[in-house]
Structure formats: structure tokens, C-alpha cells
N, C-alpha and C positions, 0 to 999 in steps of 0.2 A: 425402441431408443429410449433411455432413461429420460426423464424431465430435467433434473438438475445434477449436474457434476459439482462436488465440493472439494476444493483443494486444500490439503493440510500439509504444509511442510513440516518436518519434525526433526528436532536437533536438540538433544540433552534436555528434555523437558519432563523427566520422569516424575517430577513432584506435582506436575499441573496436568499431564496428559489425560489421564482417566477423566477428569472433570470437563475437559474439552470435549473427548469423545462421547461421554455420557450425554451431554448437551446435545450432540448431534443425533445420537441413537434415539433420543426422546422427542424428536421433532413431530409435531402434529401431521406435517405433510411427510408423506412416506416414499414417494417415487423418487428417491435420490440414490447416486452412487458416490462414496467417498474415496478420493485417490489421496492415499498418504504416501509420502516419499521421505523415507528416513535418509537422512543426509549424513551418514557415516557417524551417527551417534555412538558415544563411548560409554553412556551410562545404560541404564535399563529400558530405554524408550523403545527400541525395536521389540524387545519381547512383549511390552505392554500392547504395541500395535498387533502383533501376532494373536494376542488374546481376542481382540474386537474382530479380527478377520476370522477367528474360529467361532465367534459367537453370532456374526451378522455377515451374511454373504453379500451385503452392500458395500461392505468395508474392503478395499483392495490395497495391498501394501507392495511398495517397490523401494529396494535398498539400493543405495549408490555411495561411492566414496564421496567424501566431503567435497561440494562445490559451492557451499553457500547458499544463502536464502533464494537468490535469483536462479542458481542452477537447480534447486529443488523445484521451484515454481514452473521452470521450463520443462521439467520431467513430467510434472503434473499435466501441463498443457498437451503434452504428447500422447498422453492416455484418456483424455477427456473426449467423450463421443456424445454427451447429452446436448439437450436443446439450449440449456442455460448454464453459467458457470458463476459459482461465488467461492470466496476464499475464507477460511477461518484459521487463524494463527493457532498453533498447537498449545499456546499456554493462555489462550482466551476461552471464551465460551459465549453460547448464544442462547436467547430465550426460546422456550418451545415452539413458539408461533413465528420463529425467524423467517423460515422458508415460506410458510403459508401466507403470512403478511406480505412479504416481497412479490410472491407470485400473484396475489389478489391484486395488487396495485398495477403490476404489469398488465394483468388481464383487463383491468379498468380503463388503463390509459394507453394500451398497445405501445407502450415504450419499449425502445431497444435496450435501455439501461435505467435501472431504478437505484438510486443512490440512498442508501439507509444511513442511520447514524448510530453512534455508540455511548454508552455509559463506561465509566471507569470503576474499577474495584480494587480495593486494597485492605489486607487484614480483616476481611469479612464486612467490610463497608462499602456500599455503592454510592457513586458520586453521579448524579444526573445533571445535564446541562440545560440552560435557558435557550431554547431554539426558535423563541418568538421573533428574533430578528431575521430569521430565514423565511417563517410563514407565521404571521401573527395570530393565525387560528390554528397553526399546527395542522392544516390540510396539507394534502399532496399538492405540488406546484409543479409546473413545467418550467424549465429553465433553459434559456439559449446557451449556445456555444460560446459566443462572445463573453457572456456574463462569467460562465464556467472558467475560462481561460484567466479572465482579470482575477477571480477569486483563487485560482491555482496560484498566482503570483503572491497572494497574501498567505499562503501555506493552508489554504482551505481544501480539506478532503483530500489529500495527495496519497492515500493508502489505498491498496486494492481489496483489502477484507471490507466486508459489510456492504458489498454491492452486488447486484444481480444483474448480468449482462448476457445478451444473446451469445452464443458460442462463435457464431459467425464473425462478431467484432474482434475476436481473438486470431482470426487467420492471418499468419505471417507475423504476428506480434510476439515478441519474446523479450525477457528481462535482460538487461546487461548483466553479465557475470563479472564479478571481481570489484563490484561497486556497492557502496553503501546506499541505503534508501533507494532501492532499484525501482520502487513505485513511482518515484517522482519522474522517471524517464520512461514509464509504460502507460499509465493511467491516462493521460492526457490523449494517446493515440486512439483509445477506445472512444473518446468523445468526438473526434473527427469522423469516426465511421458511423456514429450512430445518427439516425434521422431525428428521434424523439429521446429527450433525456428528462426523468422527472425526480423530484427529490421527496423522499419520505421522511419527514421530520419525526420520527418514533425511535427511540433508543433501544434497539433490540439485539445489539451485539455488546457483549462485555468485554472491555479492553482491560487487561490486566497491568495495573500501573506500577512502575519501579520494580520490575523483576530484575533480579541481579543476573548479569550476564547479557541481558537484552541489548539490542542496538539502540533502542530509545532511551534506556537508562544509562548506557555508557557515554552518550553524547553530553551528558551534563556532568560528568566527572572531570577532575582537573586532568588536563592533557599538555603533552609539550606542543610548542608551535608547529614542529614538524607533523605531528599526528593531526593536529588541526587543519594545517594547510593541504594534507592528504585528503581529509574529508571534504574541505571545500572544493578542491579540485574534482571529487566525484559529484558534488553538487552542480559545478560548473559543467560536467559532462552531461548530466541530466538535463540541465537547463539549455545546453547547447542543442541537444536534441529537440527541445521544445522550440528553440529559436528557429531551427530549420523548419519545422512544420508550420510555424506562424509566418515565416517569409513566403511559404507557398500559398499560404490563405491571404497574404498581402495584409497582414494586420501589423502595420509599421508602428503604430503608437504602442501596441502591446509589446513589441521586439524591444523598444527602448525601456519600458518600464522592466522588463526582465533584467536588463543590464543594469539598470538603477538599482534593483533589488540585491543583485549580487554584489554590487559596490557597497552597498549597505551593510551586507555581511563582512566584507573586508574592514569597513570602518570600525564596527563593534569589535573585530579583532584587535585592530591597532589601539584600541583604548585600554588594552592590557599592559602591563609593564614589559616593555621591550628594551633590550640593551645589548650591546655588542653584536654578536653573530646573528642574534634572532632579530634585531632591528634591520640589519643588513638583508637577511633573507626576506622579511616582510616587504621591504622596499623593492627589492628585485622581483617579488612575485606580483605585486600590485602593478608595477610598471609594465611586467609581461601581459598581465590580464588587460589593461587599459590598451596596449597596442592590439591584442586581439579582438578587442571590442570595436576598435576603430576600423579594422579591416572589415569586421562583418557588416558595419554599418555603411561602409563606403560603397 
């Protein structure tokens, strides 16, 4: 059995894909298998993936009709048989010791999940972050589930990439297809299943900032109110999953903070210039949400 499976969802990233796959191929730790899922790319991404399959038998390629990022992740999961799972987005890259360091920390701590960190890069420039607020000495630290859940509400580490987790944590876990930011509705489920979680405050994962066409870039562009409300509905869907799991764990104070956070999203939306049908649509949406919130709290 391979030690680590690396999931790489691929969609129209021909300009960045080789840099990503080269960074994986050049890992100092060698016992891994890459599951690449080409999600119906219309550019040269599929052919580039085939090049790496021909060059290295650790790279496996699956092609499917476009299902979105969540659908590609789910296909990856179906083909993963390794002891551990990590994710690398196909427009990003990792440092040569990315896998080696994550596995070292896991062996030292016997953690079920090791949470790593990223730097950002753009136009050839790297941007590193001050992580002393997480660990003043930048040493590995163990973190409780409760603290993780509260940080989750603050938008803290909600992505799947950059994490090393035992494959058993993913049993029965799938990403919700057809939703934006599916990580929000998936990652916290791993936390529930893990007996021990540690944070590695080292920036070994390179996140490509502001790629044209990416979800993270698109979310800051000017959008219609209708589009924004659809995205907020996706956010609520993910948070609603979180609410359910928190209700099972009887963390009522956290549940209330979830709803307060979402109302904050709606408040920030209301500060935009609304008039006519947009204003009416906004009022209808917030009223429906408050009613749903009250039913959950009752």
C-alpha cells in the first residue's frame, strides 16, 4: 500500500499545471501516488497530465465530464488507497520537503491530522505570513476540536489543500457537488473524526494568488445581487452542515455564533447600493433566512 495519496483536481490550468506537477515529482519523500482528475478541460491540461503519466508511474489520470471541483475531488477519493491523503490544487505548487515534513510531524506526534500552512505567490514574488499568533515559537502545537471549530467560524483554514490526514477520516465523506467553496462543508467533518490534530506553522504550500478564472479571484469581482445571493446560499448550505454536526456535539454557543456570522455576511451585502427590485429581493432573502435560523434554534 502506498504511503500517501495526493489528489490533484485539474480544469483548464495549462499555464500552471507543469509547475504544479513538477513540484510533486521533485518531492524528497518518494512513496506517494498522485490521482489526477481532469474535469472536462477544454485546453491542453489533459495532454499535459498524460505526459506525467508517461514519465512517472506514480501519476494516475482519470478523465470525466465536467462536474466541478467537488465532483473532481470525489472522483479522487474513490481511487485513493493510501494510508494518508493530501490535496494540491493544480495551479499551486509545494516545496520539495512538503510531504517529508508533514509525515515527520505525524510520526512525532501520532496525529490523525496535520494542518500545514501556505505562502502566496504572484508574478514571481512570494508572500509569507506572520504565524506567531498561532505558535509564538513556530513549534508544532496540538489544538482542540473546540478551538478549531471556533476558528472555522472566523474563516480560519477552511480549505482542504495543505493538510495531511489519515485516509480513514475520509470514509463516507464526500464534497457537495454544485456548490462553491465545497471545502467549507467538508473539512470540519475530518476534525470530528480525528482523535488528535496538530498544527505545523511552516509555509510549505504555495498558493497562487489572483489567478484569472479561479473561484477565489472571481469572488472579489463586481457581481450582481442575484449572483451574490446564490453564493451566500452556498455558504449557508455549508454552514448548515456545520450546524447539524455542532448540534450533535451539543455546542450551542458555537451554533449561535455560526448564525451570527452569516447574518454579518448579509449585513455587509446590505451596505451596497440597493434600490428597486434589488432592495426587495434582499429584504425577502434576509427575512427567509431569519425564519430558518429561528426554526433551527427553537
